PyMOL commands that place a pseudoatom at each C-alpha (Angstrom):
pseudoatom trace, name=CA, resn=MET, resi=1, chain=A, elem=C, hetatm=0, pos=[-14.270, -14.709, 29.453]
pseudoatom trace, name=CA, resn=ILE, resi=2, chain=A, elem=C, hetatm=0, pos=[-16.510, -11.880, 28.226]
pseudoatom trace, name=CA, resn=GLY, resi=3, chain=A, elem=C, hetatm=0, pos=[-13.489, -10.014, 26.896]
pseudoatom trace, name=CA, resn=ASP, resi=4, chain=A, elem=C, hetatm=0, pos=[-12.313, -13.104, 24.979]
pseudoatom trace, name=CA, resn=ASN, resi=5, chain=A, elem=C, hetatm=0, pos=[-15.737, -13.575, 23.360]
pseudoatom trace, name=CA, resn=TRP, resi=6, chain=A, elem=C, hetatm=0, pos=[-15.749, -9.881, 22.403]
pseudoatom trace, name=CA, resn=ARG, resi=7, chain=A, elem=C, hetatm=0, pos=[-12.516, -10.394, 20.438]
pseudoatom trace, name=CA, resn=GLN, resi=8, chain=A, elem=C, hetatm=0, pos=[-13.067, -13.856, 18.945]
pseudoatom trace, name=CA, resn=ARG, resi=9, chain=A, elem=C, hetatm=0, pos=[-16.600, -13.828, 17.548]
pseudoatom trace, name=CA, resn=GLN, resi=10, chain=A, elem=C, hetatm=0, pos=[-17.415, -13.183, 13.907]
pseudoatom trace, name=CA, resn=PRO, resi=11, chain=A, elem=C, hetatm=0, pos=[-17.703, -9.561, 12.706]
pseudoatom trace, name=CA, resn=ARG, resi=12, chain=A, elem=C, hetatm=0, pos=[-21.064, -7.851, 12.823]
pseudoatom trace, name=CA, resn=ILE, resi=13, chain=A, elem=C, hetatm=0, pos=[-21.953, -5.961, 9.664]
pseudoatom trace, name=CA, resn=LEU, resi=14, chain=A, elem=C, hetatm=0, pos=[-23.899, -2.829, 10.511]
pseudoatom trace, name=CA, resn=CYS, resi=15, chain=A, elem=C, hetatm=0, pos=[-26.726, -1.464, 8.409]
pseudoatom trace, name=CA, resn=ALA, resi=16, chain=A, elem=C, hetatm=0, pos=[-27.070, 2.279, 7.819]
pseudoatom trace, name=CA, resn=THR, resi=17, chain=A, elem=C, hetatm=0, pos=[-29.930, 2.528, 10.319]
pseudoatom trace, name=CA, resn=GLU, resi=18, chain=A, elem=C, hetatm=0, pos=[-27.844, 0.946, 13.073]
pseudoatom trace, name=CA, resn=VAL, resi=19, chain=A, elem=C, hetatm=0, pos=[-24.938, 3.277, 12.346]
pseudoatom trace, name=CA, resn=GLY, resi=20, chain=A, elem=C, hetatm=0, pos=[-27.273, 6.262, 12.476]
pseudoatom trace, name=CA, resn=SER, resi=21, chain=A, elem=C, hetatm=0, pos=[-28.605, 5.112, 15.841]
pseudoatom trace, name=CA, resn=LEU, resi=22, chain=A, elem=C, hetatm=0, pos=[-25.074, 4.618, 17.161]
pseudoatom trace, name=CA, resn=LEU, resi=23, chain=A, elem=C, hetatm=0, pos=[-23.923, 8.061, 16.088]
pseudoatom trace, name=CA, resn=ALA, resi=24, chain=A, elem=C, hetatm=0, pos=[-27.009, 9.660, 17.611]
pseudoatom trace, name=CA, resn=ALA, resi=25, chain=A, elem=C, hetatm=0, pos=[-26.359, 7.773, 20.847]
pseudoatom trace, name=CA, resn=ALA, resi=26, chain=A, elem=C, hetatm=0, pos=[-22.707, 8.808, 20.821]
pseudoatom trace, name=CA, resn=ARG, resi=27, chain=A, elem=C, hetatm=0, pos=[-23.727, 12.455, 20.619]
pseudoatom trace, name=CA, resn=ARG, resi=28, chain=A, elem=C, hetatm=0, pos=[-25.733, 11.987, 23.823]
pseudoatom trace, name=CA, resn=LEU, resi=29, chain=A, elem=C, hetatm=0, pos=[-22.909, 10.481, 25.879]
pseudoatom trace, name=CA, resn=PRO, resi=30, chain=A, elem=C, hetatm=0, pos=[-22.110, 12.320, 29.117]
pseudoatom trace, name=CA, resn=PRO, resi=31, chain=A, elem=C, hetatm=0, pos=[-20.826, 14.709, 30.216]
pseudoatom trace, name=CA, resn=VAL, resi=32, chain=A, elem=C, hetatm=0, pos=[-23.259, 17.068, 28.507]
pseudoatom trace, name=CA, resn=LYS, resi=33, chain=A, elem=C, hetatm=0, pos=[-20.773, 19.940, 28.562]
pseudoatom trace, name=CA, resn=GLY, resi=34, chain=A, elem=C, hetatm=0, pos=[-17.713, 18.118, 27.330]
pseudoatom trace, name=CA, resn=LEU, resi=35, chain=A, elem=C, hetatm=0, pos=[-15.820, 16.949, 24.285]
pseudoatom trace, name=CA, resn=ARG, resi=36, chain=A, elem=C, hetatm=0, pos=[-16.415, 13.213, 24.722]
pseudoatom trace, name=CA, resn=SER, resi=37, chain=A, elem=C, hetatm=0, pos=[-19.655, 12.968, 22.740]
pseudoatom trace, name=CA, resn=ALA, resi=38, chain=A, elem=C, hetatm=0, pos=[-18.218, 14.891, 19.766]
pseudoatom trace, name=CA, resn=THR, resi=39, chain=A, elem=C, hetatm=0, pos=[-15.037, 12.793, 19.854]
pseudoatom trace, name=CA, resn=VAL, resi=40, chain=A, elem=C, hetatm=0, pos=[-16.824, 9.444, 19.843]
pseudoatom trace, name=CA, resn=ALA, resi=41, chain=A, elem=C, hetatm=0, pos=[-19.384, 10.422, 17.193]
pseudoatom trace, name=CA, resn=THR, resi=42, chain=A, elem=C, hetatm=0, pos=[-16.724, 11.891, 14.882]
pseudoatom trace, name=CA, resn=LEU, resi=43, chain=A, elem=C, hetatm=0, pos=[-14.413, 8.910, 15.291]
pseudoatom trace, name=CA, resn=LEU, resi=44, chain=A, elem=C, hetatm=0, pos=[-17.124, 6.314, 14.672]
pseudoatom trace, name=CA, resn=GLY, resi=45, chain=A, elem=C, hetatm=0, pos=[-18.299, 8.266, 11.643]
pseudoatom trace, name=CA, resn=LEU, resi=46, chain=A, elem=C, hetatm=0, pos=[-14.750, 8.275, 10.264]
pseudoatom trace, name=CA, resn=LEU, resi=47, chain=A, elem=C, hetatm=0, pos=[-14.379, 4.528, 10.774]
pseudoatom trace, name=CA, resn=TYR, resi=48, chain=A, elem=C, hetatm=0, pos=[-17.700, 3.905, 9.006]
pseudoatom trace, name=CA, resn=THR, resi=49, chain=A, elem=C, hetatm=0, pos=[-17.021, 6.116, 5.981]
pseudoatom trace, name=CA, resn=THR, resi=50, chain=A, elem=C, hetatm=0, pos=[-13.379, 5.133, 5.404]
pseudoatom trace, name=CA, resn=GLY, resi=51, chain=A, elem=C, hetatm=0, pos=[-12.872, 1.652, 6.851]
pseudoatom trace, name=CA, resn=ILE, resi=52, chain=A, elem=C, hetatm=0, pos=[-9.518, 2.629, 8.337]
pseudoatom trace, name=CA, resn=ARG, resi=53, chain=A, elem=C, hetatm=0, pos=[-8.170, 0.634, 11.275]
pseudoatom trace, name=CA, resn=ILE, resi=54, chain=A, elem=C, hetatm=0, pos=[-8.885, 1.999, 14.747]
pseudoatom trace, name=CA, resn=GLY, resi=55, chain=A, elem=C, hetatm=0, pos=[-5.148, 2.168, 15.416]
pseudoatom trace, name=CA, resn=GLU, resi=56, chain=A, elem=C, hetatm=0, pos=[-4.674, 4.271, 12.293]
pseudoatom trace, name=CA, resn=ALA, resi=57, chain=A, elem=C, hetatm=0, pos=[-7.460, 6.622, 13.340]
pseudoatom trace, name=CA, resn=LEU, resi=58, chain=A, elem=C, hetatm=0, pos=[-6.043, 7.099, 16.829]
pseudoatom trace, name=CA, resn=ALA, resi=59, chain=A, elem=C, hetatm=0, pos=[-2.582, 7.823, 15.382]
pseudoatom trace, name=CA, resn=LEU, resi=60, chain=A, elem=C, hetatm=0, pos=[-3.854, 10.623, 13.128]
pseudoatom trace, name=CA, resn=GLU, resi=61, chain=A, elem=C, hetatm=0, pos=[-2.583, 14.159, 13.533]
pseudoatom trace, name=CA, resn=VAL, resi=62, chain=A, elem=C, hetatm=0, pos=[-4.351, 17.367, 12.535]
pseudoatom trace, name=CA, resn=GLY, resi=63, chain=A, elem=C, hetatm=0, pos=[-1.970, 17.859, 9.609]
pseudoatom trace, name=CA, resn=ASP, resi=64, chain=A, elem=C, hetatm=0, pos=[-2.969, 14.504, 8.096]
pseudoatom trace, name=CA, resn=LEU, resi=65, chain=A, elem=C, hetatm=0, pos=[-6.250, 16.072, 6.981]
pseudoatom trace, name=CA, resn=ASP, resi=66, chain=A, elem=C, hetatm=0, pos=[-6.010, 18.154, 3.811]
pseudoatom trace, name=CA, resn=ARG, resi=67, chain=A, elem=C, hetatm=0, pos=[-9.170, 20.232, 3.661]
pseudoatom trace, name=CA, resn=SER, resi=68, chain=A, elem=C, hetatm=0, pos=[-8.434, 21.729, 0.257]
pseudoatom trace, name=CA, resn=TYR, resi=69, chain=A, elem=C, hetatm=0, pos=[-8.028, 18.420, -1.572]
pseudoatom trace, name=CA, resn=ARG, resi=70, chain=A, elem=C, hetatm=0, pos=[-10.344, 16.484, 0.769]
pseudoatom trace, name=CA, resn=ILE, resi=71, chain=A, elem=C, hetatm=0, pos=[-7.850, 13.740, 1.474]
pseudoatom trace, name=CA, resn=LEU, resi=72, chain=A, elem=C, hetatm=0, pos=[-6.588, 11.989, 4.585]
pseudoatom trace, name=CA, resn=THR, resi=73, chain=A, elem=C, hetatm=0, pos=[-3.029, 10.689, 4.836]
pseudoatom trace, name=CA, resn=ILE, resi=74, chain=A, elem=C, hetatm=0, pos=[-2.482, 7.510, 6.839]
pseudoatom trace, name=CA, resn=ARG, resi=75, chain=A, elem=C, hetatm=0, pos=[1.163, 7.711, 7.877]
pseudoatom trace, name=CA, resn=LYS, resi=76, chain=A, elem=C, hetatm=0, pos=[1.220, 4.970, 10.479]
pseudoatom trace, name=CA, resn=GLY, resi=77, chain=A, elem=C, hetatm=0, pos=[-0.549, 2.108, 8.756]
pseudoatom trace, name=CA, resn=LYS, resi=78, chain=A, elem=C, hetatm=0, pos=[-0.061, -1.573, 9.436]
pseudoatom trace, name=CA, resn=PHE, resi=79, chain=A, elem=C, hetatm=0, pos=[3.312, -2.973, 8.309]
pseudoatom trace, name=CA, resn=GLY, resi=80, chain=A, elem=C, hetatm=0, pos=[4.572, 0.608, 8.027]
pseudoatom trace, name=CA, resn=LYS, resi=81, chain=A, elem=C, hetatm=0, pos=[2.575, 1.306, 4.858]
pseudoatom trace, name=CA, resn=SER, resi=82, chain=A, elem=C, hetatm=0, pos=[1.333, 4.832, 4.225]
pseudoatom trace, name=CA, resn=ARG, resi=83, chain=A, elem=C, hetatm=0, pos=[-1.554, 5.740, 1.926]
pseudoatom trace, name=CA, resn=VAL, resi=84, chain=A, elem=C, hetatm=0, pos=[-3.701, 8.694, 0.918]
pseudoatom trace, name=CA, resn=LEU, resi=85, chain=A, elem=C, hetatm=0, pos=[-7.492, 8.398, 1.035]
pseudoatom trace, name=CA, resn=PRO, resi=86, chain=A, elem=C, hetatm=0, pos=[-10.102, 10.590, -0.662]
pseudoatom trace, name=CA, resn=LEU, resi=87, chain=A, elem=C, hetatm=0, pos=[-12.901, 11.581, 1.712]
pseudoatom trace, name=CA, resn=ARG, resi=88, chain=A, elem=C, hetatm=0, pos=[-16.566, 12.424, 1.381]
pseudoatom trace, name=CA, resn=ASP, resi=89, chain=A, elem=C, hetatm=0, pos=[-17.355, 16.111, 1.743]
pseudoatom trace, name=CA, resn=SER, resi=90, chain=A, elem=C, hetatm=0, pos=[-19.472, 15.349, 4.811]
pseudoatom trace, name=CA, resn=THR, resi=91, chain=A, elem=C, hetatm=0, pos=[-16.560, 13.482, 6.428]
pseudoatom trace, name=CA, resn=VAL, resi=92, chain=A, elem=C, hetatm=0, pos=[-14.194, 16.401, 5.864]
pseudoatom trace, name=CA, resn=GLU, resi=93, chain=A, elem=C, hetatm=0, pos=[-16.726, 18.825, 7.294]
pseudoatom trace, name=CA, resn=ALA, resi=94, chain=A, elem=C, hetatm=0, pos=[-17.239, 16.662, 10.389]
pseudoatom trace, name=CA, resn=LEU, resi=95, chain=A, elem=C, hetatm=0, pos=[-13.487, 16.425, 11.002]
pseudoatom trace, name=CA, resn=VAL, resi=96, chain=A, elem=C, hetatm=0, pos=[-13.014, 20.171, 10.601]
pseudoatom trace, name=CA, resn=ARG, resi=97, chain=A, elem=C, hetatm=0, pos=[-15.852, 20.872, 13.050]
pseudoatom trace, name=CA, resn=TYR, resi=98, chain=A, elem=C, hetatm=0, pos=[-14.185, 18.551, 15.535]
pseudoatom trace, name=CA, resn=VAL, resi=99, chain=A, elem=C, hetatm=0, pos=[-10.739, 20.123, 15.167]
pseudoatom trace, name=CA, resn=TYR, resi=100, chain=A, elem=C, hetatm=0, pos=[-12.205, 23.545, 15.911]
pseudoatom trace, name=CA, resn=HIS, resi=101, chain=A, elem=C, hetatm=0, pos=[-14.636, 22.362, 18.579]
pseudoatom trace, name=CA, resn=PRO, resi=102, chain=A, elem=C, hetatm=0, pos=[-14.745, 24.992, 21.369]
pseudoatom trace, name=CA, resn=TRP, resi=103, chain=A, elem=C, hetatm=0, pos=[-14.190, 22.325, 24.039]
pseudoatom trace, name=CA, resn=ARG, resi=104, chain=A, elem=C, hetatm=0, pos=[-11.287, 20.615, 22.290]
pseudoatom trace, name=CA, resn=PRO, resi=105, chain=A, elem=C, hetatm=0, pos=[-8.328, 21.125, 24.664]
pseudoatom trace, name=CA, resn=MET, resi=106, chain=A, elem=C, hetatm=0, pos=[-5.564, 20.728, 22.076]
pseudoatom trace, name=CA, resn=GLY, resi=107, chain=A, elem=C, hetatm=0, pos=[-4.211, 23.121, 19.473]
pseudoatom trace, name=CA, resn=THR, resi=108, chain=A, elem=C, hetatm=0, pos=[-4.867, 22.982, 15.744]
pseudoatom trace, name=CA, resn=GLU, resi=109, chain=A, elem=C, hetatm=0, pos=[-1.223, 22.828, 14.663]
pseudoatom trace, name=CA, resn=ALA, resi=110, chain=A, elem=C, hetatm=0, pos=[-0.329, 20.083, 12.185]
pseudoatom trace, name=CA, resn=SER, resi=111, chain=A, elem=C, hetatm=0, pos=[1.567, 17.985, 14.739]
pseudoatom trace, name=CA, resn=ALA, resi=112, chain=A, elem=C, hetatm=0, pos=[-1.273, 17.915, 17.288]
pseudoatom trace, name=CA, resn=PRO, resi=113, chain=A, elem=C, hetatm=0, pos=[-3.154, 14.621, 17.799]
pseudoatom trace, name=CA, resn=LEU, resi=114, chain=A, elem=C, hetatm=0, pos=[-6.446, 14.666, 15.916]
pseudoatom trace, name=CA, resn=PHE, resi=115, chain=A, elem=C, hetatm=0, pos=[-8.535, 12.696, 18.403]
pseudoatom trace, name=CA, resn=VAL, resi=116, chain=A, elem=C, hetatm=0, pos=[-7.921, 13.709, 21.994]
pseudoatom trace, name=CA, resn=SER, resi=117, chain=A, elem=C, hetatm=0, pos=[-9.280, 13.151, 25.474]
pseudoatom trace, name=CA, resn=CYS, resi=118, chain=A, elem=C, hetatm=0, pos=[-10.432, 15.866, 27.821]
pseudoatom trace, name=CA, resn=ARG, resi=119, chain=A, elem=C, hetatm=0, pos=[-7.120, 15.393, 29.651]
pseudoatom trace, name=CA, resn=ARG, resi=120, chain=A, elem=C, hetatm=0, pos=[-5.171, 16.834, 26.735]
pseudoatom trace, name=CA, resn=ARG, resi=121, chain=A, elem=C, hetatm=0, pos=[-3.861, 13.447, 25.652]
pseudoatom trace, name=CA, resn=ARG, resi=122, chain=A, elem=C, hetatm=0, pos=[-4.136, 11.394, 22.506]
pseudoatom trace, name=CA, resn=LEU, resi=123, chain=A, elem=C, hetatm=0, pos=[-7.301, 9.299, 22.688]
pseudoatom trace, name=CA, resn=SER, resi=124, chain=A, elem=C, hetatm=0, pos=[-6.694, 5.710, 23.796]
pseudoatom trace, name=CA, resn=TYR, resi=125, chain=A, elem=C, hetatm=0, pos=[-8.187, 2.463, 22.492]
pseudoatom trace, name=CA, resn=PRO, resi=126, chain=A, elem=C, hetatm=0, pos=[-9.681, 1.427, 25.876]
pseudoatom trace, name=CA, resn=ALA, resi=127, chain=A, elem=C, hetatm=0, pos=[-11.479, 4.767, 26.152]
pseudoatom trace, name=CA, resn=VAL, resi=128, chain=A, elem=C, hetatm=0, pos=[-13.018, 4.421, 22.679]
pseudoatom trace, name=CA, resn=ASP, resi=129, chain=A, elem=C, hetatm=0, pos=[-13.902, 0.764, 23.207]
pseudoatom trace, name=CA, resn=SER, resi=130, chain=A, elem=C, hetatm=0, pos=[-15.720, 1.610, 26.435]
pseudoatom trace, name=CA, resn=SER, resi=131, chain=A, elem=C, hetatm=0, pos=[-17.559, 4.504, 24.787]
pseudoatom trace, name=CA, resn=LEU, resi=132, chain=A, elem=C, hetatm=0, pos=[-18.690, 2.288, 21.903]
pseudoatom trace, name=CA, resn=ARG, resi=133, chain=A, elem=C, hetatm=0, pos=[-20.237, -0.197, 24.308]
pseudoatom trace, name=CA, resn=GLU, resi=134, chain=A, elem=C, hetatm=0, pos=[-21.979, 2.619, 26.143]
pseudoatom trace, name=CA, resn=ALA, resi=135, chain=A, elem=C, hetatm=0, pos=[-23.306, 3.996, 22.850]
pseudoatom trace, name=CA, resn=CYS, resi=136, chain=A, elem=C, hetatm=0, pos=[-24.594, 0.515, 21.932]
pseudoatom trace, name=CA, resn=LEU, resi=137, chain=A, elem=C, hetatm=0, pos=[-26.483, 0.428, 25.225]
pseudoatom trace, name=CA, resn=VAL, resi=138, chain=A, elem=C, hetatm=0, pos=[-27.952, 3.897, 24.722]
pseudoatom trace, name=CA, resn=ALA, resi=139, chain=A, elem=C, hetatm=0, pos=[-28.924, 3.056, 21.130]
pseudoatom trace, name=CA, resn=LYS, resi=140, chain=A, elem=C, hetatm=0, pos=[-30.547, -0.199, 22.351]
pseudoatom trace, name=CA, resn=LEU, resi=141, chain=A, elem=C, hetatm=0, pos=[-28.743, -2.271, 19.737]
pseudoatom trace, name=CA, resn=SER, resi=142, chain=A, elem=C, hetatm=0, pos=[-29.297, -5.993, 19.866]
pseudoatom trace, name=CA, resn=LYS, resi=143, chain=A, elem=C, hetatm=0, pos=[-26.428, -8.216, 20.948]
pseudoatom trace, name=CA, resn=PRO, resi=144, chain=A, elem=C, hetatm=0, pos=[-23.800, -9.163, 20.039]
pseudoatom trace, name=CA, resn=TRP, resi=145, chain=A, elem=C, hetatm=0, pos=[-22.763, -5.525, 19.938]
pseudoatom trace, name=CA, resn=PRO, resi=146, chain=A, elem=C, hetatm=0, pos=[-20.407, -4.354, 17.195]
pseudoatom trace, name=CA, resn=ARG, resi=147, chain=A, elem=C, hetatm=0, pos=[-16.746, -3.884, 17.975]
pseudoatom trace, name=CA, resn=LEU, resi=148, chain=A, elem=C, hetatm=0, pos=[-14.554, -1.115, 16.629]
pseudoatom trace, name=CA, resn=HIS, resi=149, chain=A, elem=C, hetatm=0, pos=[-13.033, -3.360, 13.969]
pseudoatom trace, name=CA, resn=ASP, resi=150, chain=A, elem=C, hetatm=0, pos=[-16.516, -4.258, 12.725]
pseudoatom trace, name=CA, resn=PHE, resi=151, chain=A, elem=C, hetatm=0, pos=[-16.779, -0.790, 11.166]
pseudoatom trace, name=CA, resn=ARG, resi=152, chain=A, elem=C, hetatm=0, pos=[-13.919, -1.799, 8.867]
pseudoatom trace, name=CA, resn=HIS, resi=153, chain=A, elem=C, hetatm=0, pos=[-15.710, -4.990, 7.846]
pseudoatom trace, name=CA, resn=THR, resi=154, chain=A, elem=C, hetatm=0, pos=[-18.898, -2.997, 7.319]
pseudoatom trace, name=CA, resn=PHE, resi=155, chain=A, elem=C, hetatm=0, pos=[-17.132, -0.560, 5.006]
pseudoatom trace, name=CA, resn=ALA, resi=156, chain=A, elem=C, hetatm=0, pos=[-15.542, -3.323, 2.918]
pseudoatom trace, name=CA, resn=THR, resi=157, chain=A, elem=C, hetatm=0, pos=[-18.680, -5.408, 2.490]
pseudoatom trace, name=CA, resn=GLY, resi=158, chain=A, elem=C, hetatm=0, pos=[-20.784, -2.316, 1.870]
pseudoatom trace, name=CA, resn=ARG, resi=159, chain=A, elem=C, hetatm=0, pos=[-18.524, -1.206, -0.945]
pseudoatom trace, name=CA, resn=VAL, resi=160, chain=A, elem=C, hetatm=0, pos=[-18.700, -4.617, -2.636]
pseudoatom trace, name=CA, resn=GLU, resi=161, chain=A, elem=C, hetatm=0, pos=[-22.479, -4.798, -2.248]
pseudoatom trace, name=CA, resn=THR, resi=162, chain=A, elem=C, hetatm=0, pos=[-22.760, -1.395, -3.926]
pseudoatom trace, name=CA, resn=TRP, resi=163, chain=A, elem=C, hetatm=0, pos=[-20.606, -2.547, -6.836]
pseudoatom trace, name=CA, resn=TYR, resi=164, chain=A, elem=C, hetatm=0, pos=[-22.737, -5.644, -7.281]
pseudoatom trace, name=CA, resn=ALA, resi=165, chain=A, elem=C, hetatm=0, pos=[-25.898, -3.539, -7.214]
pseudoatom trace, name=CA, resn=GLN, resi=166, chain=A, elem=C, hetatm=0, pos=[-24.383, -1.306, -9.906]
pseudoatom trace, name=CA, resn=GLY, resi=167, chain=A, elem=C, hetatm=0, pos=[-23.528, -4.333, -12.030]
pseudoatom trace, name=CA, resn=ARG, resi=168, chain=A, elem=C, hetatm=0, pos=[-19.805, -3.572, -11.952]
pseudoatom trace, name=CA, resn=ASP, resi=169, chain=A, elem=C, hetatm=0, pos=[-16.928, -6.047, -12.260]
pseudoatom trace, name=CA, resn=VAL, resi=170, chain=A, elem=C, hetatm=0, pos=[-16.133, -6.680, -8.592]
pseudoatom trace, name=CA, resn=ASN, resi=171, chain=A, elem=C, hetatm=0, pos=[-13.059, -8.816, -9.258]
pseudoatom trace, name=CA, resn=ALA, resi=172, chain=A, elem=C, hetatm=0, pos=[-11.524, -6.025, -11.312]
pseudoatom trace, name=CA, resn=LEU, resi=173, chain=A, elem=C, hetatm=0, pos=[-12.266, -3.474, -8.586]
pseudoatom trace, name=CA, resn=LEU, resi=174, chain=A, elem=C, hetatm=0, pos=[-11.042, -5.487, -5.593]
pseudoatom trace, name=CA, resn=PRO, resi=175, chain=A, elem=C, hetatm=0, pos=[-7.388, -4.379, -6.000]
pseudoatom trace, name=CA, resn=SER, resi=176, chain=A, elem=C, hetatm=0, pos=[-8.508, -0.750, -5.609]
pseudoatom trace, name=CA, resn=LEU, resi=177, chain=A, elem=C, hetatm=0, pos=[-10.426, -1.614, -2.447]
pseudoatom trace, name=CA, resn=SER, resi=178, chain=A, elem=C, hetatm=0, pos=[-7.415, -3.536, -1.162]
pseudoatom trace, name=CA, resn=THR, resi=179, chain=A, elem=C, hetatm=0, pos=[-5.189, -0.494, -1.659]
pseudoatom trace, name=CA, resn=TYR, resi=180, chain=A, elem=C, hetatm=0, pos=[-7.709, 1.801, 0.018]
pseudoatom trace, name=CA, resn=LEU, resi=181, chain=A, elem=C, hetatm=0, pos=[-7.903, -0.487, 3.047]
pseudoatom trace, name=CA, resn=GLY, resi=182, chain=A, elem=C, hetatm=0, pos=[-4.130, -0.817, 3.258]
pseudoatom trace, name=CA, resn=HIS, resi=183, chain=A, elem=C, hetatm=0, pos=[-4.094, -4.589, 2.821]
pseudoatom trace, name=CA, resn=VAL, resi=184, chain=A, elem=C, hetatm=0, pos=[-0.892, -6.371, 1.843]
pseudoatom trace, name=CA, resn=SER, resi=185, chain=A, elem=C, hetatm=0, pos=[-2.665, -8.223, -0.962]
pseudoatom trace, name=CA, resn=VAL, resi=186, chain=A, elem=C, hetatm=0, pos=[-6.101, -8.554, -2.509]
pseudoatom trace, name=CA, resn=GLU, resi=187, chain=A, elem=C, hetatm=0, pos=[-6.469, -11.946, -0.825]
pseudoatom trace, name=CA, resn=ASN, resi=188, chain=A, elem=C, hetatm=0, pos=[-6.651, -10.185, 2.548]
pseudoatom trace, name=CA, resn=THR, resi=189, chain=A, elem=C, hetatm=0, pos=[-9.551, -8.174, 1.186]
pseudoatom trace, name=CA, resn=ARG, resi=190, chain=A, elem=C, hetatm=0, pos=[-11.316, -11.287, -0.059]
pseudoatom trace, name=CA, resn=LEU, resi=191, chain=A, elem=C, hetatm=0, pos=[-11.087, -12.701, 3.465]
pseudoatom trace, name=CA, resn=TYR, resi=192, chain=A, elem=C, hetatm=0, pos=[-12.948, -9.659, 4.803]
pseudoatom trace, name=CA, resn=LEU, resi=193, chain=A, elem=C, hetatm=0, pos=[-15.762, -10.340, 2.380]
pseudoatom trace, name=CA, resn=THR, resi=194, chain=A, elem=C, hetatm=0, pos=[-16.095, -14.114, 2.494]
pseudoatom trace, name=CA, resn=VAL, resi=195, chain=A, elem=C, hetatm=0, pos=[-15.903, -14.316, 6.293]
pseudoatom trace, name=CA, resn=ASN, resi=196, chain=A, elem=C, hetatm=0, pos=[-19.441, -12.930, 6.350]
pseudoatom trace, name=CA, resn=GLY, resi=197, chain=A, elem=C, hetatm=0, pos=[-20.649, -14.670, 3.213]
pseudoatom trace, name=CA, resn=THR, resi=198, chain=A, elem=C, hetatm=0, pos=[-21.480, -11.336, 1.588]
pseudoatom trace, name=CA, resn=LEU, resi=199, chain=A, elem=C, hetatm=0, pos=[-19.423, -11.874, -1.538]
pseudoatom trace, name=CA, resn=LEU, resi=200, chain=A, elem=C, hetatm=0, pos=[-20.622, -15.431, -1.970]
pseudoatom trace, name=CA, resn=GLU, resi=201, chain=A, elem=C, hetatm=0, pos=[-24.281, -14.543, -1.435]
pseudoatom trace, name=CA, resn=GLN, resi=202, chain=A, elem=C, hetatm=0, pos=[-24.162, -11.715, -3.955]
pseudoatom trace, name=CA, resn=ALA, resi=203, chain=A, elem=C, hetatm=0, pos=[-22.315, -13.864, -6.480]
pseudoatom trace, name=CA, resn=ALA, resi=204, chain=A, elem=C, hetatm=0, pos=[-24.867, -16.648, -6.048]
pseudoatom trace, name=CA, resn=ALA, resi=205, chain=A, elem=C, hetatm=0, pos=[-27.738, -14.206, -6.564]
pseudoatom trace, name=CA, resn=ARG, resi=206, chain=A, elem=C, hetatm=0, pos=[-26.162, -12.879, -9.763]
pseudoatom trace, name=CA, resn=PHE, resi=207, chain=A, elem=C, hetatm=0, pos=[-25.541, -16.412, -11.017]
pseudoatom trace, name=CA, resn=ALA, resi=208, chain=A, elem=C, hetatm=0, pos=[-29.140, -17.422, -10.307]
pseudoatom trace, name=CA, resn=HIS, resi=209, chain=A, elem=C, hetatm=0, pos=[-30.417, -14.343, -12.131]
pseudoatom trace, name=CA, resn=SER, resi=210, chain=A, elem=C, hetatm=0, pos=[-28.281, -15.003, -15.221]
pseudoatom trace, name=CA, resn=THR, resi=211, chain=A, elem=C, hetatm=0, pos=[-29.280, -18.681, -15.249]
pseudoatom trace, name=CA, resn=SER, resi=212, chain=A, elem=C, hetatm=0, pos=[-32.945, -17.752, -15.044]
pseudoatom trace, name=CA, resn=ALA, resi=213, chain=A, elem=C, hetatm=0, pos=[-32.515, -15.342, -17.944]
pseudoatom trace, name=CA, resn=LEU, resi=214, chain=A, elem=C, hetatm=0, pos=[-30.933, -18.066, -20.061]
pseudoatom trace, name=CA, resn=ASP, resi=215, chain=A, elem=C, hetatm=0, pos=[-33.794, -20.445, -19.268]
pseudoatom trace, name=CA, resn=GLU, resi=216, chain=A, elem=C, hetatm=0, pos=[-36.304, -17.849, -20.434]
pseudoatom trace, name=CA, resn=VAL, resi=217, chain=A, elem=C, hetatm=0, pos=[-34.443, -17.364, -23.701]
pseudoatom trace, name=CA, resn=ARG, resi=218, chain=A, elem=C, hetatm=0, pos=[-34.407, -21.098, -24.367]
pseudoatom trace, name=CA, resn=LEU, resi=219, chain=A, elem=C, hetatm=0, pos=[-38.152, -21.290, -23.831]
for i in range(1, 219): cmd.bond("trace and resi %d" % i, "trace and resi %d" % (i + 1))
show_as sticks, trace
zoom trace
C-alpha cells in the first residue's frame, strides 16, 4: 500500500532550499569511503538542472557528455526520441568530476555507463529510489517526500515561473520547453504545469495585476 501511494500521489515541487538540503544529505550517505554519495548527489543534481527522465539519466553513457560544447545527448528517450540538451557550466563540471572520481570502478571510455554502482554495474532504479528516500530522511524533509520524477516536474514549473517573472510570452516559449523535455507535444508539457496549478496561479496573478493597472488608469 505504501508503494502504491508513493507512485499515485500528486507531484511535489521542490524549492531551491529543499534541493540544496537533499544534495547535502546525499553527499553524507554511507559508506563514507565509497562512490555512493557522489553518485546520488550528481544524479539528483542532473535531474534538477535538466528535468530529464530518471530512465534517460540511468541509460546515459560517458560519451553522451560533450565537455567542449557543454551538451548532453539523450539517445534513449521515451518513444525512441533522441535530443541534445545544453547544460549549465556547473552541471558539466559536476559530471566530469564524477566520471573521474577516484572511487568510480568503471572506465572513462565513451561506451561506459555514466552512472554506476560500486559493483561495476549500471546504476539501477531501485538503488536510486532507495537512496533518495534515505537522503530525504537525513535532510529531515517533511512528508510526503519527493519522488525521482518530481525533479522533472520541478524543472518544468520552475522554468515557467522564471519566464513569468521575466515578463516573457510563456505560450510562445512552451514549444521550446516541450522539445527540451522530450514531450510528444506541447499539450504534454501543459499537463506538467497545470497538474500543480503553477501555470494557472501565475496567469491569474498577471491578469489581476493588469486589471488593477487598468482600474488605476480609469480613475
